[in-house]
All heavy atoms as TSV, in Angstrom:
chain	resi	resn	atom	element	x	y	z
A	1	MET	N	N	0.251	-3.227	-8.333
A	1	MET	CA	C	-0.301	-2.117	-7.720
A	1	MET	C	C	-0.153	-0.952	-8.655
A	1	MET	O	O	0.874	-0.699	-9.237
A	1	MET	CB	C	0.525	-1.861	-6.404
A	1	MET	CG	C	0.064	-0.731	-5.690
A	1	MET	SD	S	0.795	-0.433	-3.960
A	1	MET	CE	C	2.280	-1.268	-4.008
A	2	LYS	N	N	-1.249	-0.146	-8.721
A	2	LYS	CA	C	-1.175	1.045	-9.639
A	2	LYS	C	C	-0.711	2.309	-8.721
A	2	LYS	O	O	-0.686	2.181	-7.503
A	2	LYS	CB	C	-2.654	1.376	-10.134
A	2	LYS	CG	C	-3.268	0.237	-10.850
A	2	LYS	CD	C	-3.051	0.634	-12.350
A	2	LYS	CE	C	-3.827	-0.479	-13.116
A	2	LYS	NZ	N	-3.446	-0.562	-14.497
A	3	ASN	N	N	-0.302	3.284	-9.471
A	3	ASN	CA	C	0.203	4.464	-8.694
A	3	ASN	C	C	-0.025	5.700	-9.527
A	3	ASN	O	O	-0.211	5.694	-10.797
A	3	ASN	CB	C	1.607	4.239	-8.260
A	3	ASN	CG	C	2.613	4.228	-9.427
A	3	ASN	OD1	O	2.867	5.312	-9.991
A	3	ASN	ND2	N	3.101	3.132	-9.733
A	4	ARG	N	N	0.083	6.924	-8.805
A	4	ARG	CA	C	-0.007	8.181	-9.400
A	4	ARG	C	C	1.309	8.916	-9.544
A	4	ARG	O	O	1.378	10.187	-9.773
A	4	ARG	CB	C	-0.949	9.093	-8.707
A	4	ARG	CG	C	-2.319	8.552	-8.490
A	4	ARG	CD	C	-3.185	9.482	-7.568
A	4	ARG	NE	N	-3.101	10.893	-8.017
A	4	ARG	CZ	C	-3.182	11.849	-7.243
A	4	ARG	NH1	N	-3.269	11.754	-5.980
A	4	ARG	NH2	N	-3.161	13.125	-7.699
A	5	LEU	N	N	2.386	8.085	-9.422
A	5	LEU	CA	C	3.749	8.714	-9.352
A	5	LEU	C	C	4.113	9.595	-10.549
A	5	LEU	O	O	4.625	10.646	-10.435
A	5	LEU	CB	C	4.776	7.641	-9.174
A	5	LEU	CG	C	6.120	8.121	-8.626
A	5	LEU	CD1	C	6.017	8.953	-7.377
A	5	LEU	CD2	C	7.031	6.882	-8.499
A	6	LYS	N	N	3.781	9.047	-11.669
A	6	LYS	CA	C	4.043	9.812	-12.953
A	6	LYS	C	C	3.347	11.178	-13.001
A	6	LYS	O	O	4.007	12.217	-13.425
A	6	LYS	CB	C	3.763	9.064	-14.228
A	6	LYS	CG	C	4.219	9.561	-15.461
A	6	LYS	CD	C	3.930	8.654	-16.663
A	6	LYS	CE	C	4.465	9.269	-17.923
A	6	LYS	NZ	N	4.363	8.360	-19.038
A	7	VAL	N	N	2.150	11.156	-12.616
A	7	VAL	CA	C	1.270	12.381	-12.606
A	7	VAL	C	C	1.874	13.376	-11.569
A	7	VAL	O	O	2.024	14.611	-11.891
A	7	VAL	CB	C	-0.232	12.013	-12.304
A	7	VAL	CG1	C	-0.996	13.348	-12.022
A	7	VAL	CG2	C	-0.829	11.237	-13.390
A	8	LEU	N	N	2.169	12.863	-10.391
A	8	LEU	CA	C	2.651	13.771	-9.351
A	8	LEU	C	C	4.089	14.341	-9.749
A	8	LEU	O	O	4.348	15.460	-9.495
A	8	LEU	CB	C	2.813	12.954	-7.990
A	8	LEU	CG	C	1.504	12.442	-7.462
A	8	LEU	CD1	C	1.719	11.561	-6.301
A	8	LEU	CD2	C	0.641	13.667	-6.981
A	9	ARG	N	N	4.880	13.536	-10.377
A	9	ARG	CA	C	6.124	14.013	-10.768
A	9	ARG	C	C	5.942	15.056	-11.890
A	9	ARG	O	O	6.644	16.098	-11.864
A	9	ARG	CB	C	6.958	12.766	-11.377
A	9	ARG	CG	C	8.298	13.190	-11.970
A	9	ARG	CD	C	9.077	11.943	-12.479
A	9	ARG	NE	N	8.384	11.144	-13.439
A	9	ARG	CZ	C	8.341	11.473	-14.723
A	9	ARG	NH1	N	8.895	12.592	-15.189
A	9	ARG	NH2	N	7.758	10.682	-15.653
A	10	ALA	N	N	5.078	14.826	-12.837
A	10	ALA	CA	C	4.784	15.788	-13.919
A	10	ALA	C	C	4.302	17.121	-13.313
A	10	ALA	O	O	4.667	18.206	-13.904
A	10	ALA	CB	C	3.826	15.143	-14.927
A	11	GLU	N	N	3.400	17.070	-12.326
A	11	GLU	CA	C	2.957	18.304	-11.674
A	11	GLU	C	C	4.023	19.145	-11.128
A	11	GLU	O	O	3.926	20.403	-11.090
A	11	GLU	CB	C	1.968	17.913	-10.610
A	11	GLU	CG	C	0.594	17.420	-10.998
A	11	GLU	CD	C	-0.303	17.006	-9.915
A	11	GLU	OE1	O	0.193	16.979	-8.692
A	11	GLU	OE2	O	-1.336	16.555	-10.207
A	12	ARG	N	N	5.130	18.619	-10.783
A	12	ARG	CA	C	6.274	19.299	-10.292
A	12	ARG	C	C	7.311	19.585	-11.357
A	12	ARG	O	O	8.361	20.115	-11.105
A	12	ARG	CB	C	6.937	18.598	-9.055
A	12	ARG	CG	C	5.923	18.556	-7.975
A	12	ARG	CD	C	6.565	18.057	-6.688
A	12	ARG	NE	N	5.456	18.058	-5.679
A	12	ARG	CZ	C	5.704	18.029	-4.433
A	12	ARG	NH1	N	6.922	17.855	-3.965
A	12	ARG	NH2	N	4.706	18.038	-3.602
A	13	ASP	N	N	7.005	19.156	-12.643
A	13	ASP	CA	C	7.930	19.324	-13.744
A	13	ASP	C	C	9.299	18.690	-13.496
A	13	ASP	O	O	10.286	19.326	-13.782
A	13	ASP	CB	C	8.037	20.818	-14.066
A	13	ASP	CG	C	8.443	21.089	-15.538
A	13	ASP	OD1	O	8.245	20.196	-16.358
A	13	ASP	OD2	O	9.234	22.058	-15.687
A	14	TRP	N	N	9.318	17.517	-12.854
A	14	TRP	CA	C	10.558	16.823	-12.532
A	14	TRP	C	C	10.677	15.726	-13.643
A	14	TRP	O	O	9.730	15.010	-13.937
A	14	TRP	CB	C	10.497	16.150	-11.184
A	14	TRP	CG	C	10.654	17.049	-10.020
A	14	TRP	CD1	C	10.990	18.392	-10.026
A	14	TRP	CD2	C	10.265	16.825	-8.694
A	14	TRP	NE1	N	10.903	18.884	-8.769
A	14	TRP	CE2	C	10.572	17.945	-7.946
A	14	TRP	CE3	C	9.855	15.588	-8.024
A	14	TRP	CZ2	C	10.401	17.979	-6.515
A	14	TRP	CZ3	C	9.625	15.695	-6.601
A	14	TRP	CH2	C	9.973	16.834	-5.877
A	15	SER	N	N	11.927	15.391	-14.002
A	15	SER	CA	C	12.207	14.307	-14.752
A	15	SER	C	C	12.287	13.061	-13.986
A	15	SER	O	O	12.386	13.171	-12.675
A	15	SER	CB	C	13.619	14.475	-15.493
A	15	SER	OG	O	14.646	14.496	-14.516
A	16	GLN	N	N	12.397	11.868	-14.490
A	16	GLN	CA	C	12.585	10.634	-13.649
A	16	GLN	C	C	13.840	10.791	-12.975
A	16	GLN	O	O	13.923	10.371	-11.741
A	16	GLN	CB	C	12.509	9.455	-14.494
A	16	GLN	CG	C	11.101	9.080	-14.959
A	16	GLN	CD	C	11.122	7.749	-15.803
A	16	GLN	OE1	O	12.100	7.340	-16.314
A	16	GLN	NE2	N	9.905	7.234	-15.918
A	17	ALA	N	N	14.827	11.297	-13.570
A	17	ALA	CA	C	16.242	11.445	-12.877
A	17	ALA	C	C	16.133	12.400	-11.711
A	17	ALA	O	O	16.758	12.046	-10.617
A	17	ALA	CB	C	17.239	11.895	-13.884
A	18	GLU	N	N	15.424	13.446	-11.818
A	18	GLU	CA	C	15.358	14.450	-10.683
A	18	GLU	C	C	14.550	13.750	-9.489
A	18	GLU	O	O	14.982	13.918	-8.365
A	18	GLU	CB	C	14.615	15.664	-11.134
A	18	GLU	CG	C	15.416	16.511	-12.052
A	18	GLU	CD	C	14.626	17.635	-12.740
A	18	GLU	OE1	O	13.505	17.441	-13.151
A	18	GLU	OE2	O	15.222	18.795	-12.806
A	19	LEU	N	N	13.496	13.074	-9.824
A	19	LEU	CA	C	12.745	12.323	-8.745
A	19	LEU	C	C	13.697	11.289	-8.090
A	19	LEU	O	O	13.634	11.156	-6.905
A	19	LEU	CB	C	11.524	11.677	-9.312
A	19	LEU	CG	C	10.719	10.910	-8.300
A	19	LEU	CD1	C	10.281	11.783	-7.085
A	19	LEU	CD2	C	9.425	10.301	-8.970
A	20	ALA	N	N	14.424	10.557	-8.841
A	20	ALA	CA	C	15.418	9.561	-8.353
A	20	ALA	C	C	16.340	10.171	-7.399
A	20	ALA	O	O	16.638	9.562	-6.417
A	20	ALA	CB	C	16.109	8.856	-9.535
A	21	VAL	N	N	16.826	11.357	-7.667
A	21	VAL	CA	C	17.835	12.053	-6.773
A	21	VAL	C	C	17.065	12.398	-5.523
A	21	VAL	O	O	17.623	12.101	-4.426
A	21	VAL	CB	C	18.368	13.254	-7.422
A	21	VAL	CG1	C	19.066	14.191	-6.380
A	21	VAL	CG2	C	19.311	12.969	-8.592
A	22	HIS	N	N	15.824	12.855	-5.530
A	22	HIS	CA	C	15.146	13.158	-4.255
A	22	HIS	C	C	14.836	11.951	-3.427
A	22	HIS	O	O	14.863	11.938	-2.209
A	22	HIS	CB	C	13.741	13.861	-4.613
A	22	HIS	CG	C	13.851	15.251	-5.094
A	22	HIS	ND1	N	14.109	16.287	-4.260
A	22	HIS	CD2	C	13.728	15.745	-6.345
A	22	HIS	CE1	C	14.080	17.480	-4.965
A	22	HIS	NE2	N	13.822	17.117	-6.172
A	23	LEU	N	N	14.671	10.785	-4.086
A	23	LEU	CA	C	14.367	9.565	-3.338
A	23	LEU	C	C	15.578	8.640	-3.122
A	23	LEU	O	O	15.510	7.649	-2.378
A	23	LEU	CB	C	13.323	8.697	-4.171
A	23	LEU	CG	C	12.054	9.397	-4.432
A	23	LEU	CD1	C	11.136	8.665	-5.330
A	23	LEU	CD2	C	11.272	9.597	-3.056
A	24	ASP	N	N	16.750	9.119	-3.620
A	24	ASP	CA	C	18.005	8.324	-3.492
A	24	ASP	C	C	17.834	6.927	-4.065
A	24	ASP	O	O	18.193	5.885	-3.354
A	24	ASP	CB	C	18.430	8.279	-2.021
A	24	ASP	CG	C	19.891	7.828	-1.773
A	24	ASP	OD1	O	20.671	8.053	-2.753
A	24	ASP	OD2	O	20.124	7.261	-0.670
A	25	VAL	N	N	17.308	6.893	-5.278
A	25	VAL	CA	C	17.211	5.568	-5.975
A	25	VAL	C	C	17.666	5.937	-7.450
A	25	VAL	O	O	17.854	7.007	-7.824
A	25	VAL	CB	C	15.769	5.020	-6.071
A	25	VAL	CG1	C	15.303	4.683	-4.604
A	25	VAL	CG2	C	14.766	5.949	-6.716
A	26	SER	N	N	17.759	4.796	-8.295
A	26	SER	CA	C	18.122	4.997	-9.620
A	26	SER	C	C	16.877	5.461	-10.456
A	26	SER	O	O	15.726	5.343	-10.161
A	26	SER	CB	C	18.629	3.679	-10.235
A	26	SER	OG	O	17.612	2.765	-10.338
A	27	ARG	N	N	17.230	6.094	-11.640
A	27	ARG	CA	C	16.158	6.500	-12.494
A	27	ARG	C	C	15.451	5.247	-13.092
A	27	ARG	O	O	14.210	5.340	-13.246
A	27	ARG	CB	C	16.755	7.262	-13.796
A	27	ARG	CG	C	15.691	7.728	-14.718
A	27	ARG	CD	C	16.105	8.038	-16.101
A	27	ARG	NE	N	16.743	6.876	-16.816
A	27	ARG	CZ	C	16.007	5.838	-17.279
A	27	ARG	NH1	N	14.715	5.813	-17.205
A	27	ARG	NH2	N	16.616	4.831	-17.838
A	28	GLN	N	N	16.123	4.211	-13.253
A	28	GLN	CA	C	15.434	2.923	-13.673
A	28	GLN	C	C	14.452	2.381	-12.556
A	28	GLN	O	O	13.411	1.959	-12.954
A	28	GLN	CB	C	16.551	1.831	-13.883
A	28	GLN	CG	C	17.369	2.089	-15.122
A	28	GLN	CD	C	18.566	3.014	-14.823
A	28	GLN	OE1	O	18.769	3.602	-13.758
A	28	GLN	NE2	N	19.484	3.158	-15.826
A	29	ALA	N	N	14.761	2.651	-11.322
A	29	ALA	CA	C	13.828	2.217	-10.272
A	29	ALA	C	C	12.576	3.096	-10.326
A	29	ALA	O	O	11.479	2.598	-10.186
A	29	ALA	CB	C	14.482	2.398	-8.868
A	30	VAL	N	N	12.729	4.441	-10.596
A	30	VAL	CA	C	11.547	5.272	-10.702
A	30	VAL	C	C	10.734	4.805	-11.851
A	30	VAL	O	O	9.446	4.663	-11.832
A	30	VAL	CB	C	11.955	6.791	-10.878
A	30	VAL	CG1	C	10.790	7.621	-11.220
A	30	VAL	CG2	C	12.631	7.256	-9.537
A	31	ASN	N	N	11.370	4.496	-12.960
A	31	ASN	CA	C	10.621	4.021	-14.182
A	31	ASN	C	C	9.885	2.737	-13.918
A	31	ASN	O	O	8.799	2.663	-14.280
A	31	ASN	CB	C	11.617	3.888	-15.374
A	31	ASN	CG	C	10.868	3.455	-16.586
A	31	ASN	OD1	O	10.842	2.144	-16.845
A	31	ASN	ND2	N	10.435	4.403	-17.303
A	32	ALA	N	N	10.519	1.828	-13.253
A	32	ALA	CA	C	9.938	0.545	-12.958
A	32	ALA	C	C	8.677	0.676	-12.052
A	32	ALA	O	O	7.685	0.028	-12.221
A	32	ALA	CB	C	10.885	-0.413	-12.366
A	33	ILE	N	N	8.717	1.595	-11.116
A	33	ILE	CA	C	7.538	1.879	-10.240
A	33	ILE	C	C	6.447	2.565	-10.951
A	33	ILE	O	O	5.287	2.183	-10.874
A	33	ILE	CB	C	8.012	2.691	-8.972
A	33	ILE	CG1	C	9.011	1.926	-8.086
A	33	ILE	CG2	C	6.808	3.126	-8.217
A	33	ILE	CD1	C	9.754	2.750	-7.036
A	34	GLU	N	N	6.798	3.545	-11.833
A	34	GLU	CA	C	5.861	4.336	-12.564
A	34	GLU	C	C	5.048	3.426	-13.448
A	34	GLU	O	O	3.831	3.543	-13.715
A	34	GLU	CB	C	6.457	5.432	-13.351
A	34	GLU	CG	C	6.784	6.643	-12.586
A	34	GLU	CD	C	7.279	7.802	-13.378
A	34	GLU	OE1	O	7.430	7.685	-14.573
A	34	GLU	OE2	O	7.507	8.873	-12.784
A	35	THR	N	N	5.719	2.471	-14.149
A	35	THR	CA	C	5.147	1.626	-15.153
A	35	THR	C	C	4.511	0.359	-14.514
A	35	THR	O	O	3.887	-0.469	-15.286
A	35	THR	CB	C	6.184	1.221	-16.217
A	35	THR	OG1	O	7.295	0.499	-15.612
A	35	THR	CG2	C	6.709	2.352	-16.954
A	36	GLY	N	N	4.634	0.202	-13.199
A	36	GLY	CA	C	3.963	-0.913	-12.514
A	36	GLY	C	C	4.745	-2.247	-12.652
A	36	GLY	O	O	4.254	-3.297	-12.257
A	37	LYS	N	N	5.950	-2.101	-13.151
A	37	LYS	CA	C	6.823	-3.345	-13.204
A	37	LYS	C	C	7.402	-3.782	-11.884
A	37	LYS	O	O	7.835	-4.845	-11.797
A	37	LYS	CB	C	7.912	-3.071	-14.249
A	37	LYS	CG	C	7.428	-2.947	-15.626
A	37	LYS	CD	C	8.549	-2.674	-16.664
A	37	LYS	CE	C	8.023	-2.433	-18.087
A	37	LYS	NZ	N	8.937	-1.825	-18.933
A	38	HIS	N	N	7.471	-2.841	-10.963
A	38	HIS	CA	C	8.054	-3.020	-9.658
A	38	HIS	C	C	7.280	-2.272	-8.637
A	38	HIS	O	O	6.938	-1.055	-8.903
A	38	HIS	CB	C	9.500	-2.653	-9.716
A	38	HIS	CG	C	10.222	-2.788	-8.408
A	38	HIS	ND1	N	10.539	-4.015	-7.885
A	38	HIS	CD2	C	10.632	-1.915	-7.415
A	38	HIS	CE1	C	11.150	-3.884	-6.764
A	38	HIS	NE2	N	11.222	-2.595	-6.551
A	39	ASP	N	N	6.933	-2.891	-7.550
A	39	ASP	CA	C	6.286	-2.178	-6.383
A	39	ASP	C	C	7.418	-1.729	-5.448
A	39	ASP	O	O	8.465	-2.486	-5.209
A	39	ASP	CB	C	5.450	-3.114	-5.553
A	39	ASP	CG	C	4.125	-3.491	-6.377
A	39	ASP	OD1	O	3.726	-2.742	-7.213
A	39	ASP	OD2	O	3.505	-4.485	-6.080
A	40	PRO	N	N	7.264	-0.484	-4.883
A	40	PRO	CA	C	8.390	-0.037	-4.019
A	40	PRO	C	C	8.333	-0.698	-2.729
A	40	PRO	O	O	7.311	-1.224	-2.297
A	40	PRO	CB	C	7.979	1.465	-3.846
A	40	PRO	CG	C	6.451	1.559	-3.998
A	40	PRO	CD	C	6.099	0.445	-5.043
A	41	SER	N	N	9.507	-0.761	-2.076
A	41	SER	CA	C	9.477	-1.274	-0.650
A	41	SER	C	C	8.710	-0.313	0.205
A	41	SER	O	O	8.434	0.768	-0.200
A	41	SER	CB	C	11.004	-1.319	-0.245
A	41	SER	OG	O	11.447	0.033	-0.113
A	42	LEU	N	N	8.400	-0.859	1.406
A	42	LEU	CA	C	7.536	-0.028	2.336
A	42	LEU	C	C	8.317	1.283	2.705
A	42	LEU	O	O	7.784	2.409	2.642
A	42	LEU	CB	C	7.119	-0.741	3.484
A	42	LEU	CG	C	5.980	-0.125	4.401
A	42	LEU	CD1	C	4.798	0.258	3.602
A	42	LEU	CD2	C	5.657	-1.094	5.461
A	43	PRO	N	N	9.645	1.198	3.041
A	43	PRO	CA	C	10.380	2.431	3.448
A	43	PRO	C	C	10.447	3.394	2.177
A	43	PRO	O	O	10.231	4.587	2.393
A	43	PRO	CB	C	11.725	1.932	3.747
A	43	PRO	CG	C	11.610	0.525	4.116
A	43	PRO	CD	C	10.494	-0.014	3.338
A	44	LEU	N	N	10.571	2.970	1.002
A	44	LEU	CA	C	10.513	3.832	-0.245
A	44	LEU	C	C	9.125	4.389	-0.424
A	44	LEU	O	O	9.017	5.634	-0.787
A	44	LEU	CB	C	11.004	3.048	-1.470
A	44	LEU	CG	C	11.041	3.875	-2.735
A	44	LEU	CD1	C	11.841	5.125	-2.629
A	44	LEU	CD2	C	11.551	3.002	-3.910
A	45	ALA	N	N	8.125	3.651	-0.168
A	45	ALA	CA	C	6.759	4.145	-0.404
A	45	ALA	C	C	6.569	5.256	0.640
A	45	ALA	O	O	5.914	6.316	0.310
A	45	ALA	CB	C	5.762	3.081	-0.197
A	46	PHE	N	N	7.041	5.195	1.851
A	46	PHE	CA	C	6.896	6.252	2.892
A	46	PHE	C	C	7.765	7.477	2.397
A	46	PHE	O	O	7.252	8.653	2.623
A	46	PHE	CB	C	7.383	5.788	4.279
A	46	PHE	CG	C	6.358	5.025	5.101
A	46	PHE	CD1	C	6.284	3.715	5.179
A	46	PHE	CD2	C	5.360	5.836	5.674
A	46	PHE	CE1	C	5.297	3.099	5.951
A	46	PHE	CE2	C	4.358	5.261	6.434
A	46	PHE	CZ	C	4.345	3.925	6.543
A	47	ARG	N	N	8.941	7.299	1.856
A	47	ARG	CA	C	9.727	8.366	1.328
A	47	ARG	C	C	8.994	9.097	0.354
A	47	ARG	O	O	8.972	10.400	0.291
A	47	ARG	CB	C	11.088	7.912	0.896
A	47	ARG	CG	C	12.046	7.604	2.053
A	47	ARG	CD	C	13.547	7.625	1.652
A	47	ARG	NE	N	13.871	7.013	0.363
A	47	ARG	CZ	C	14.299	5.810	0.188
A	47	ARG	NH1	N	14.410	5.011	1.274
A	47	ARG	NH2	N	14.688	5.316	-0.932
A	48	ILE	N	N	8.391	8.424	-0.619
A	48	ILE	CA	C	7.643	9.033	-1.700
A	48	ILE	C	C	6.413	9.812	-1.076
A	48	ILE	O	O	6.203	10.913	-1.461
A	48	ILE	CB	C	7.147	7.931	-2.658
A	48	ILE	CG1	C	8.284	7.376	-3.429
A	48	ILE	CG2	C	6.124	8.540	-3.706
A	48	ILE	CD1	C	8.023	6.033	-4.209
A	49	ALA	N	N	5.732	9.215	-0.158
A	49	ALA	CA	C	4.500	9.924	0.442
A	49	ALA	C	C	5.007	11.206	1.115
A	49	ALA	O	O	4.370	12.304	0.994
A	49	ALA	CB	C	3.882	8.927	1.396
A	50	ARG	N	N	6.145	11.153	1.806
A	50	ARG	CA	C	6.637	12.360	2.541
A	50	ARG	C	C	7.023	13.487	1.486
A	50	ARG	O	O	6.792	14.590	1.722
A	50	ARG	CB	C	7.828	11.979	3.445
A	50	ARG	CG	C	7.407	11.458	4.743
A	50	ARG	CD	C	8.541	11.397	5.801
A	50	ARG	NE	N	9.681	10.604	5.339
A	50	ARG	CZ	C	9.790	9.296	5.503
A	50	ARG	NH1	N	8.878	8.713	6.323
A	50	ARG	NH2	N	10.867	8.643	5.131
A	51	LEU	N	N	7.755	12.942	0.427
A	51	LEU	CA	C	8.195	13.936	-0.563
A	51	LEU	C	C	6.936	14.693	-1.133
A	51	LEU	O	O	7.056	15.923	-1.361
A	51	LEU	CB	C	8.977	13.252	-1.643
A	51	LEU	CG	C	9.514	14.083	-2.798
A	51	LEU	CD1	C	10.484	15.106	-2.352
A	51	LEU	CD2	C	10.081	13.158	-3.882
A	52	PHE	N	N	5.945	13.955	-1.460
A	52	PHE	CA	C	4.761	14.646	-2.159
A	52	PHE	C	C	3.722	15.080	-1.052
A	52	PHE	O	O	2.649	15.618	-1.407
A	52	PHE	CB	C	4.074	13.631	-3.114
A	52	PHE	CG	C	4.912	13.424	-4.317
A	52	PHE	CD1	C	5.621	12.286	-4.434
A	52	PHE	CD2	C	5.040	14.432	-5.278
A	52	PHE	CE1	C	6.474	12.158	-5.656
A	52	PHE	CE2	C	5.904	14.320	-6.467
A	52	PHE	CZ	C	6.563	13.144	-6.574
A	53	GLU	N	N	4.059	14.937	0.236
A	53	GLU	CA	C	3.191	15.336	1.312
A	53	GLU	C	C	1.776	14.804	1.196
A	53	GLU	O	O	0.763	15.569	1.286
A	53	GLU	CB	C	3.234	16.899	1.466
A	53	GLU	CG	C	4.607	17.434	1.706
A	53	GLU	CD	C	4.688	18.946	1.722
A	53	GLU	OE1	O	3.912	19.638	1.053
A	53	GLU	OE2	O	5.496	19.466	2.498
A	54	MET	N	N	1.677	13.475	0.912
A	54	MET	CA	C	0.392	12.864	0.712
A	54	MET	C	C	0.397	11.558	1.424
A	54	MET	O	O	1.487	10.909	1.625
A	54	MET	CB	C	0.074	12.532	-0.771
A	54	MET	CG	C	0.080	13.769	-1.680
A	54	MET	SD	S	-0.105	13.288	-3.370
A	54	MET	CE	C	-1.794	12.873	-3.400
A	55	PRO	N	N	-0.687	11.005	1.826
A	55	PRO	CA	C	-0.750	9.657	2.375
A	55	PRO	C	C	-0.447	8.648	1.327
A	55	PRO	O	O	-0.688	8.851	0.148
A	55	PRO	CB	C	-2.283	9.484	2.873
A	55	PRO	CG	C	-2.892	10.859	2.839
A	55	PRO	CD	C	-2.007	11.643	1.909
A	56	ILE	N	N	0.198	7.581	1.753
A	56	ILE	CA	C	0.548	6.474	0.806
A	56	ILE	C	C	-0.528	6.070	-0.080
A	56	ILE	O	O	-0.422	5.857	-1.271
A	56	ILE	CB	C	1.225	5.280	1.554
A	56	ILE	CG1	C	2.503	5.697	2.080
A	56	ILE	CG2	C	1.357	4.136	0.619
A	56	ILE	CD1	C	3.206	4.660	2.980
A	57	GLU	N	N	-1.738	5.856	0.624
A	57	GLU	CA	C	-2.880	5.317	-0.164
A	57	GLU	C	C	-3.453	6.325	-1.208
A	57	GLU	O	O	-4.280	5.881	-2.091
A	57	GLU	CB	C	-4.053	4.808	0.813
A	57	GLU	CG	C	-4.477	5.896	1.767
A	57	GLU	CD	C	-3.713	6.033	3.047
A	57	GLU	OE1	O	-2.651	5.371	3.187
A	57	GLU	OE2	O	-4.223	6.757	3.922
A	58	GLU	N	N	-3.043	7.566	-1.239
A	58	GLU	CA	C	-3.478	8.493	-2.219
A	58	GLU	C	C	-2.435	8.407	-3.487
A	58	GLU	O	O	-2.788	8.881	-4.519
A	58	GLU	CB	C	-3.453	9.894	-1.770
A	58	GLU	CG	C	-4.644	10.219	-0.812
A	58	GLU	CD	C	-4.816	11.625	-0.416
A	58	GLU	OE1	O	-4.346	12.500	-1.135
A	58	GLU	OE2	O	-5.479	11.929	0.486
A	59	ILE	N	N	-1.322	7.796	-3.255
A	59	ILE	CA	C	-0.304	7.654	-4.348
A	59	ILE	C	C	-0.367	6.204	-4.947
A	59	ILE	O	O	-0.434	6.016	-6.163
A	59	ILE	CB	C	1.071	7.926	-3.815
A	59	ILE	CG1	C	1.140	9.331	-3.282
A	59	ILE	CG2	C	2.174	7.704	-4.894
A	59	ILE	CD1	C	2.409	9.654	-2.596
A	60	PHE	N	N	-0.549	5.230	-4.034
A	60	PHE	CA	C	-0.541	3.820	-4.448
A	60	PHE	C	C	-1.973	3.251	-4.153
A	60	PHE	O	O	-2.467	3.509	-3.098
A	60	PHE	CB	C	0.567	3.048	-3.760
A	60	PHE	CG	C	1.892	3.545	-3.946
A	60	PHE	CD1	C	2.510	4.453	-3.157
A	60	PHE	CD2	C	2.674	3.191	-5.186
A	60	PHE	CE1	C	3.809	4.951	-3.421
A	60	PHE	CE2	C	3.895	3.668	-5.405
A	60	PHE	CZ	C	4.439	4.513	-4.497
A	61	TYR	N	N	-2.450	2.464	-5.062
A	61	TYR	CA	C	-3.759	1.836	-4.862
A	61	TYR	C	C	-3.783	0.404	-5.537
A	61	TYR	O	O	-3.087	0.175	-6.468
A	61	TYR	CB	C	-4.878	2.726	-5.338
A	61	TYR	CG	C	-4.679	3.249	-6.747
A	61	TYR	CD1	C	-5.269	2.608	-7.847
A	61	TYR	CD2	C	-3.932	4.420	-6.970
A	61	TYR	CE1	C	-5.091	3.099	-9.109
A	61	TYR	CE2	C	-3.713	4.896	-8.285
A	61	TYR	CZ	C	-4.388	4.219	-9.339
A	61	TYR	OH	O	-4.145	4.686	-10.589
A	62	ASP	N	N	-4.723	-0.383	-5.073
A	62	ASP	CA	C	-4.912	-1.679	-5.582
A	62	ASP	C	C	-5.556	-1.610	-7.039
A	62	ASP	O	O	-6.264	-0.723	-7.291
A	62	ASP	CB	C	-5.807	-2.499	-4.696
A	62	ASP	CG	C	-5.791	-3.920	-4.921
A	62	ASP	OD1	O	-5.118	-4.443	-5.807
A	62	ASP	OD2	O	-6.628	-4.672	-4.221
A	63	GLU	N	N	-5.245	-2.584	-7.832
A	63	GLU	CA	C	-5.712	-2.635	-9.147
A	63	GLU	C	C	-7.242	-2.961	-9.182
A	63	GLU	O	O	-7.801	-2.807	-10.288
A	63	GLU	CB	C	-4.948	-3.621	-9.959
A	63	GLU	CG	C	-3.489	-3.253	-10.145
A	63	GLU	CD	C	-2.659	-4.105	-10.997
A	63	GLU	OE1	O	-3.134	-4.422	-12.105
A	63	GLU	OE2	O	-1.617	-4.584	-10.545
A	64	ALA	N	N	-7.741	-3.488	-8.180
A	64	ALA	CA	C	-9.219	-3.957	-8.197
A	64	ALA	C	C	-10.142	-2.789	-8.318
A	64	ALA	O	O	-9.937	-1.732	-7.907
A	64	ALA	CB	C	-9.515	-4.833	-6.951
């Protein structure tokens, strides 16, 4: 699954570590999601969507 997390994080001038604090996850987890190595759990996807005040489908999308 592709995502816009890196772009959204950059728009707020947050480091991966800062985003990790907001989401209560590790910096490594943020990196894995941003690079597409790991898909977030549904609860984490909802937390990300709430943090950026966007629908989930505007942040995460299918690769097709």
